[in-house]
TORPA-4810 file (N, C-alpha, C, O; in nm, 3 decimals):
<nodes>
NODE_1_0.050_-0.123_0.047_0.011_0.013_0.008_0.122_0.144_0.018_0.225_0.186_0.070_M
NODE_2_0.033_0.167_-0.057_0.123_0.337_-0.061_0.126_0.399_0.059_0.096_0.338_0.161_S
NODE_3_0.162_0.526_0.061_0.219_0.639_0.165_0.017_0.706_0.168_-0.047_0.680_0.066_E
NODE_4_-0.023_0.745_0.227_-0.140_0.773_0.289_-0.176_0.950_0.218_-0.143_1.007_0.322_V
NODE_5_-0.203_1.030_0.155_-0.193_1.095_0.094_-0.366_1.199_0.092_-0.461_1.164_0.023_K
NODE_6_-0.368_1.299_0.165_-0.437_1.341_0.217_-0.571_1.446_0.104_-0.694_1.453_0.101_Y
NODE_7_-0.480_1.496_0.043_-0.501_1.592_-0.012_-0.382_1.568_-0.184_-0.269_1.527_-0.207_F
NODE_8_-0.487_1.617_-0.254_-0.486_1.516_-0.404_-0.509_1.660_-0.545_-0.629_1.691_-0.551_V
NODE_9_-0.439_1.724_-0.625_-0.469_1.833_-0.710_-0.403_1.714_-0.890_-0.310_1.635_-0.892_S
NODE_10_-0.490_1.748_-1.000_-0.547_1.702_-1.091_-0.361_1.697_-1.152_-0.310_1.618_-1.231_P
NODE_11_-0.309_1.789_-1.093_-0.145_1.760_-1.132_-0.074_1.680_-1.085_0.019_1.642_-1.155_D
NODE_12_-0.087_1.630_-0.964_-0.034_1.522_-0.888_-0.090_1.336_-0.927_-0.058_1.238_-0.861_D
NODE_13_-0.161_1.337_-1.025_-0.171_1.220_-1.048_-0.221_1.206_-1.262_-0.284_1.286_-1.331_V
NODE_14_-0.156_1.067_-1.302_-0.135_1.017_-1.425_-0.309_1.068_-1.439_-0.408_1.086_-1.370_E
NODE_15_-0.236_1.076_-1.661_-0.396_1.104_-1.733_-0.376_0.989_-1.810_-0.296_0.987_-1.903_T
NODE_16_-0.451_0.884_-1.774_-0.505_0.717_-1.842_-0.607_0.814_-1.990_-0.718_0.867_-1.974_Q
NODE_17_-0.524_0.811_-2.125_-0.577_0.863_-2.237_-0.611_0.750_-2.318_-0.527_0.686_-2.382_E
NODE_18_-0.758_0.720_-2.314_-0.869_0.623_-2.390_-0.912_0.676_-2.540_-0.902_0.798_-2.553_H
NODE_19_-0.962_0.598_-2.663_-0.961_0.662_-2.769_-1.099_0.691_-2.727_-1.154_0.714_-2.834_P
NODE_20_-1.182_0.702_-2.640_-1.302_0.764_-2.581_-1.355_0.912_-2.521_-1.453_0.986_-2.510_W
NODE_21_-1.157_0.890_-2.479_-1.141_1.016_-2.364_-1.061_1.007_-2.279_-0.961_0.938_-2.303_G
NODE_22_-1.074_1.076_-2.144_-0.914_1.077_-2.061_-1.038_1.034_-1.914_-1.159_1.034_-1.891_L
NODE_23_-0.891_0.998_-1.838_-0.919_0.914_-1.735_-0.812_1.017_-1.653_-0.695_1.039_-1.681_L
NODE_24_-0.908_1.080_-1.525_-0.807_1.053_-1.392_-0.777_1.032_-1.251_-0.752_1.134_-1.188_R
NODE_25_-0.775_0.917_-1.184_-0.791_0.853_-1.116_-0.756_0.960_-0.993_-0.636_0.972_-0.965_W
NODE_26_-0.847_1.032_-0.922_-0.820_1.150_-0.826_-0.776_1.020_-0.661_-0.682_1.043_-0.584_M
NODE_27_-0.832_0.946_-0.654_-0.789_0.804_-0.514_-0.836_0.671_-0.592_-0.930_0.612_-0.645_S
NODE_28_-0.709_0.669_-0.562_-0.673_0.493_-0.591_-0.555_0.446_-0.507_-0.490_0.523_-0.436_E
NODE_29_-0.523_0.279_-0.521_-0.391_0.261_-0.420_-0.283_0.358_-0.382_-0.240_0.414_-0.281_P
NODE_30_-0.251_0.346_-0.557_-0.124_0.373_-0.593_-0.113_0.550_-0.511_-0.027_0.581_-0.428_R
NODE_31_-0.245_0.660_-0.572_-0.224_0.735_-0.528_-0.283_0.837_-0.373_-0.267_0.958_-0.361_V
NODE_32_-0.324_0.783_-0.314_-0.390_0.808_-0.169_-0.346_0.717_-0.060_-0.334_0.747_0.059_T
NODE_33_-0.312_0.558_-0.138_-0.294_0.479_-0.031_-0.416_0.406_0.010_-0.411_0.335_0.110_G
NODE_34_-0.540_0.418_-0.067_-0.652_0.350_-0.016_-0.675_0.218_-0.067_-0.672_0.169_-0.179_T
NODE_35_-0.699_0.179_0.041_-0.731_0.007_0.033_-0.845_-0.043_-0.002_-0.869_-0.158_-0.038_G
NODE_36_-0.963_0.104_0.017_-1.128_0.064_-0.030_-1.133_0.138_-0.144_-1.066_0.112_-0.243_N
NODE_37_-1.242_0.266_-0.131_-1.290_0.371_-0.253_-1.158_0.368_-0.340_-1.049_0.358_-0.285_M
NODE_38_-1.176_0.382_-0.533_-1.140_0.461_-0.572_-1.197_0.585_-0.659_-1.290_0.527_-0.714_T
NODE_39_-1.203_0.706_-0.703_-1.235_0.727_-0.751_-1.229_0.827_-0.813_-1.200_0.909_-0.725_T
NODE_40_-1.238_0.891_-0.924_-1.172_0.938_-1.068_-1.258_1.040_-1.164_-1.373_1.027_-1.204_G
NODE_41_-1.202_1.102_-1.178_-1.253_1.213_-1.278_-1.223_1.195_-1.414_-1.114_1.193_-1.472_H
NODE_42_-1.392_1.176_-1.477_-1.404_1.138_-1.611_-1.385_1.196_-1.706_-1.393_1.302_-1.644_I
NODE_43_-1.356_1.246_-1.858_-1.398_1.315_-1.953_-1.417_1.262_-2.027_-1.335_1.170_-2.032_A
NODE_44_-1.515_1.258_-2.137_-1.588_1.172_-2.247_-1.582_1.243_-2.361_-1.572_1.361_-2.327_I
NODE_45_-1.584_1.231_-2.535_-1.541_1.300_-2.599_-1.684_1.250_-2.647_-1.750_1.148_-2.626_K
NODE_46_-1.711_1.413_-2.750_-1.817_1.397_-2.822_-1.866_1.210_-2.859_-1.772_1.132_-2.846_P
NODE_47_-2.001_1.150_-2.900_-2.026_1.093_-2.936_-1.943_0.969_-2.927_-1.940_0.882_-3.014_G
NODE_48_-1.875_0.968_-2.813_-1.798_0.865_-2.737_-1.794_0.771_-2.661_-1.855_0.703_-2.744_Q
NODE_49_-1.783_0.714_-2.593_-1.854_0.576_-2.437_-1.752_0.511_-2.430_-1.670_0.479_-2.516_G
NODE_50_-1.764_0.485_-2.277_-1.756_0.335_-2.279_-1.840_0.237_-2.247_-1.942_0.214_-2.181_H
NODE_51_-1.755_0.184_-2.322_-1.848_0.057_-2.349_-1.919_-0.034_-2.318_-1.881_-0.066_-2.206_T
NODE_52_-2.010_-0.104_-2.350_-2.073_-0.193_-2.194_-1.984_-0.314_-2.128_-1.918_-0.394_-2.194_L
NODE_53_-1.995_-0.312_-1.980_-1.866_-0.355_-1.929_-1.969_-0.373_-1.758_-2.081_-0.341_-1.717_H
NODE_54_-1.834_-0.452_-1.697_-1.922_-0.496_-1.528_-1.803_-0.465_-1.443_-1.691_-0.447_-1.489_N
NODE_55_-1.831_-0.461_-1.321_-1.715_-0.496_-1.206_-1.752_-0.629_-1.137_-1.821_-0.635_-1.035_H
NODE_56_-1.714_-0.706_-1.182_-1.752_-0.771_-1.019_-1.739_-0.792_-0.895_-1.625_-0.813_-0.856_E
NODE_57_-1.841_-0.792_-0.805_-1.872_-0.731_-0.614_-1.785_-0.641_-0.665_-1.671_-0.687_-0.656_G
NODE_58_-1.788_-0.525_-0.719_-1.798_-0.371_-0.699_-1.891_-0.283_-0.689_-1.830_-0.178_-0.669_C
NODE_59_-1.989_-0.265_-0.690_-2.041_-0.143_-0.651_-1.994_0.000_-0.715_-1.873_0.020_-0.703_E
NODE_60_-2.058_0.092_-0.773_-2.001_0.220_-0.895_-2.097_0.297_-0.873_-2.207_0.252_-0.843_E
NODE_61_-2.062_0.487_-0.887_-2.139_0.550_-0.859_-2.154_0.659_-0.998_-2.036_0.691_-0.985_I
NODE_62_-2.178_0.702_-1.061_-2.199_0.811_-1.167_-2.202_0.901_-1.168_-2.231_0.955_-1.275_L
NODE_63_-2.176_0.975_-1.061_-2.249_1.173_-1.084_-2.144_1.235_-1.221_-2.028_1.218_-1.259_Y
NODE_64_-2.285_1.330_-1.270_-2.231_1.338_-1.405_-2.213_1.546_-1.334_-2.258_1.614_-1.241_F
NODE_65_-2.137_1.561_-1.433_-2.096_1.767_-1.373_-2.127_1.791_-1.543_-2.157_1.895_-1.602_L
NODE_66_-2.121_1.746_-1.559_-2.104_1.883_-1.701_-2.128_1.713_-1.851_-2.069_1.607_-1.871_K
NODE_67_-2.276_1.802_-1.928_-2.271_1.789_-2.029_-2.390_1.672_-2.096_-2.497_1.714_-2.052_G
NODE_68_-2.412_1.571_-2.164_-2.532_1.520_-2.161_-2.499_1.359_-2.258_-2.445_1.353_-2.368_E
NODE_69_-2.571_1.202_-2.149_-2.496_1.074_-2.227_-2.648_1.036_-2.164_-2.745_1.096_-2.118_A
NODE_70_-2.594_0.859_-2.198_-2.703_0.833_-2.271_-2.651_0.713_-2.159_-2.537_0.677_-2.185_L
NODE_71_-2.709_0.646_-2.042_-2.673_0.549_-1.939_-2.774_0.439_-1.941_-2.895_0.448_-1.922_Q
NODE_72_-2.681_0.300_-1.976_-2.752_0.242_-1.978_-2.748_0.102_-1.882_-2.668_0.011_-1.908_T
NODE_73_-2.822_0.095_-1.793_-2.731_-0.100_-1.694_-2.875_-0.165_-1.730_-2.990_-0.124_-1.748_I
NODE_74_-2.795_-0.312_-1.732_-2.864_-0.410_-1.791_-2.885_-0.530_-1.657_-2.816_-0.629_-1.632_K
NODE_75_-2.975_-0.491_-1.605_-3.030_-0.535_-1.443_-3.128_-0.647_-1.520_-3.178_-0.648_-1.632_L
NODE_76_-3.134_-0.778_-1.365_-3.176_-0.883_-1.435_-3.303_-0.899_-1.483_-3.377_-0.979_-1.541_P
NODE_77_-3.299_-0.802_-1.441_-3.523_-0.776_-1.489_-3.529_-0.689_-1.610_-3.644_-0.656_-1.637_E
NODE_78_-3.416_-0.631_-1.706_-3.404_-0.595_-1.782_-3.346_-0.457_-1.827_-3.331_-0.365_-1.747_G
NODE_79_-3.312_-0.447_-1.967_-3.273_-0.311_-1.931_-3.342_-0.166_-1.974_-3.425_-0.129_-2.057_T
NODE_80_-3.223_-0.080_-1.824_-3.269_0.079_-1.881_-3.143_0.138_-1.961_-3.020_0.141_-1.974_I
NODE_81_-3.273_0.187_-2.004_-3.143_0.351_-2.026_-3.228_0.439_-2.066_-3.341_0.441_-2.116_E
NODE_82_-3.096_0.554_-2.013_-3.168_0.708_-2.000_-3.096_0.783_-2.005_-2.978_0.752_-1.996_R
NODE_83_-3.145_0.949_-2.026_-3.013_1.057_-2.036_-3.016_1.084_-1.948_-3.123_1.067_-1.889_K
NODE_84_-2.888_1.152_-1.868_-2.882_1.226_-1.782_-2.829_1.343_-1.832_-2.816_1.367_-1.952_M
NODE_85_-2.795_1.426_-1.728_-2.748_1.569_-1.707_-2.654_1.627_-1.611_-2.584_1.532_-1.577_A
NODE_86_-2.621_1.714_-1.560_-2.542_1.747_-1.471_-2.642_1.746_-1.359_-2.758_1.787_-1.356_P
NODE_87_-2.557_1.683_-1.254_-2.621_1.664_-1.136_-2.686_1.495_-1.058_-2.715_1.448_-0.948_G
NODE_88_-2.682_1.454_-1.209_-2.741_1.352_-1.189_-2.648_1.272_-1.128_-2.528_1.299_-1.135_E
NODE_89_-2.713_1.121_-1.035_-2.643_1.052_-1.011_-2.678_0.879_-1.093_-2.788_0.858_-1.144_L
NODE_90_-2.590_0.795_-1.093_-2.643_0.644_-1.156_-2.592_0.571_-1.082_-2.482_0.531_-1.120_V
NODE_91_-2.662_0.499_-0.895_-2.636_0.403_-0.899_-2.594_0.271_-0.957_-2.689_0.252_-1.033_Y
NODE_92_-2.483_0.123_-0.976_-2.470_0.059_-1.080_-2.401_-0.069_-0.986_-2.289_-0.060_-0.935_I
NODE_93_-2.487_-0.184_-0.973_-2.464_-0.278_-0.851_-2.353_-0.368_-0.902_-2.317_-0.397_-1.016_P
NODE_94_-2.302_-0.411_-0.757_-2.194_-0.529_-0.814_-2.207_-0.631_-0.938_-2.268_-0.738_-0.942_A
NODE_95_-2.132_-0.565_-1.040_-2.115_-0.738_-1.096_-2.245_-0.631_-1.233_-2.207_-0.669_-1.344_G
NODE_96_-2.316_-0.569_-1.246_-2.451_-0.499_-1.376_-2.347_-0.460_-1.504_-2.279_-0.357_-1.506_V
NODE_97_-2.348_-0.517_-1.563_-2.308_-0.459_-1.699_-2.329_-0.325_-1.737_-2.401_-0.330_-1.837_F
NODE_98_-2.308_-0.227_-1.715_-2.326_-0.084_-1.760_-2.250_-0.020_-1.880_-2.133_-0.050_-1.903_H
NODE_99_-2.344_0.096_-1.981_-2.186_0.193_-2.079_-2.293_0.289_-2.008_-2.396_0.285_-1.941_S
NODE_100_-2.167_0.413_-2.092_-2.244_0.571_-2.059_-2.178_0.610_-2.206_-2.058_0.583_-2.214_T
NODE_101_-2.239_0.672_-2.329_-2.195_0.738_-2.356_-2.278_0.895_-2.384_-2.391_0.924_-2.345_V
NODE_102_-2.155_1.003_-2.487_-2.150_1.066_-2.459_-2.279_1.123_-2.524_-2.323_1.009_-2.542_N
NODE_103_-2.407_1.225_-2.590_-2.448_1.213_-2.697_-2.479_1.420_-2.715_-2.531_1.483_-2.808_T
NODE_104_-2.407_1.480_-2.551_-2.445_1.584_-2.655_-2.305_1.638_-2.691_-2.202_1.584_-2.651_G
NODE_105_-2.312_1.784_-2.793_-2.228_1.861_-2.856_-2.051_1.871_-2.800_-1.949_1.876_-2.868_P
NODE_106_-2.066_1.870_-2.661_-1.905_1.869_-2.581_-1.871_1.804_-2.505_-1.934_1.700_-2.526_D
NODE_107_-1.813_1.789_-2.427_-1.701_1.732_-2.307_-1.839_1.681_-2.287_-1.941_1.745_-2.314_L
NODE_108_-1.833_1.541_-2.229_-1.928_1.508_-2.073_-1.790_1.509_-1.966_-1.670_1.505_-1.994_L
NODE_109_-1.845_1.514_-1.859_-1.783_1.531_-1.712_-1.865_1.471_-1.640_-1.983_1.455_-1.671_T
NODE_110_-1.788_1.414_-1.487_-1.836_1.307_-1.461_-1.778_1.195_-1.371_-1.708_1.100_-1.406_L
NODE_111_-1.832_1.233_-1.224_-1.668_1.200_-1.117_-1.731_1.018_-1.112_-1.851_0.999_-1.125_L
NODE_112_-1.646_0.914_-1.093_-1.666_0.802_-1.088_-1.619_0.780_-0.945_-1.531_0.841_-0.884_A
NODE_113_-1.718_0.652_-0.893_-1.657_0.625_-0.801_-1.642_0.390_-0.758_-1.685_0.303_-0.833_V
NODE_114_-1.606_0.380_-0.691_-1.564_0.233_-0.710_-1.561_0.183_-0.585_-1.450_0.194_-0.533_Y
NODE_115_-1.680_0.112_-0.493_-1.678_0.072_-0.403_-1.554_0.013_-0.308_-1.537_0.060_-0.196_Q
NODE_116_-1.484_-0.075_-0.351_-1.391_-0.101_-0.390_-1.242_-0.066_-0.480_-1.241_-0.081_-0.602_Y
NODE_117_-1.134_-0.024_-0.414_-1.019_-0.037_-0.516_-0.966_-0.193_-0.647_-0.967_-0.316_-0.635_A
NODE_118_-0.940_-0.129_-0.722_-0.909_-0.282_-0.820_-0.964_-0.228_-0.952_-0.865_-0.207_-1.023_G
NODE_119_-1.058_-0.201_-1.008_-1.138_-0.207_-1.145_-1.086_-0.132_-1.206_-1.092_-0.141_-1.329_P
NODE_120_-1.008_-0.023_-1.138_-0.924_0.145_-1.183_-0.853_0.083_-1.312_-0.872_0.112_-1.430_E
NODE_121_-0.738_-0.038_-1.237_-0.628_-0.112_-1.282_-0.670_-0.193_-1.430_-0.584_-0.219_-1.513_A
NODE_122_-0.795_-0.221_-1.445_-0.796_-0.282_-1.573_-0.790_-0.147_-1.670_-0.728_-0.139_-1.777_A
NODE_123_-0.856_-0.059_-1.617_-0.858_0.029_-1.734_-0.739_0.146_-1.839_-0.733_0.226_-1.932_L
NODE_124_-0.619_0.037_-1.673_-0.436_0.145_-1.683_-0.426_0.028_-1.789_-0.390_0.059_-1.902_R
NODE_125_-0.449_-0.080_-1.766_-0.385_-0.195_-1.802_-0.394_-0.227_-1.998_-0.310_-0.287_-2.066_A
NODE_126_-0.532_-0.160_-2.047_-0.592_-0.173_-2.147_-0.512_-0.111_-2.286_-0.534_0.007_-2.315_D
NODE_127_-0.420_-0.193_-2.371_-0.342_-0.196_-2.480_-0.405_-0.043_-2.568_-0.378_0.007_-2.678_P
NODE_128_-0.477_-0.014_-2.480_-0.530_0.132_-2.596_-0.486_0.253_-2.527_-0.488_0.354_-2.598_Q
NODE_129_-0.437_0.272_-2.380_-0.469_0.323_-2.355_-0.280_0.381_-2.318_-0.178_0.312_-2.315_C
NODE_130_-0.297_0.525_-2.296_-0.197_0.562_-2.320_-0.224_0.666_-2.203_-0.327_0.733_-2.187_R
NODE_131_-0.113_0.664_-2.127_-0.033_0.686_-1.988_0.048_0.825_-1.991_0.138_0.821_-2.076_V
NODE_132_0.043_0.899_-1.948_0.077_1.092_-1.978_0.087_1.034_-1.796_0.005_0.973_-1.727_I
NODE_133_0.245_1.095_-1.761_0.257_1.099_-1.582_0.239_1.188_-1.560_0.237_1.278_-1.644_P
NODE_134_0.217_1.204_-1.440_0.163_1.323_-1.321_0.304_1.482_-1.378_0.423_1.466_-1.405_P
NODE_135_0.241_1.587_-1.377_0.363_1.686_-1.391_0.383_1.703_-1.253_0.470_1.782_-1.218_K
NODE_136_0.326_1.651_-1.180_0.420_1.719_-1.014_0.438_1.587_-0.971_0.347_1.519_-0.924_N
NODE_137_0.616_1.527_-0.994_0.650_1.387_-0.925_0.756_1.417_-0.843_0.807_1.329_-0.773_Q
</nodes>
């Protein structure tokens, strides 16, 4: 586990550049030393999205900061699609498949919170991910 860090600036963390947008994990084991929750700032390009995926054993919350999105969650009782706007939140139960697509003309920004650390590592390991080091090292 990393040393505990209580205050984090965007310049303190790496940026993950994906074909669909940018991710900055503001709190994860390598940044704050957390053994539990992970929090990231996400920016999704217009017309792009984070395709259908899930996180086994890990709940997720997405809080929409700016832009418009189509949020999909595939529950056992059926698929739900909903247009999302700033100030709205979606709760995604553990293991549930979900996707987020930017339906607006501008960047979609949101805050992602994982119940447990771990799923963020899979995004970093994606072969299409380019890691940009933190400005403050």
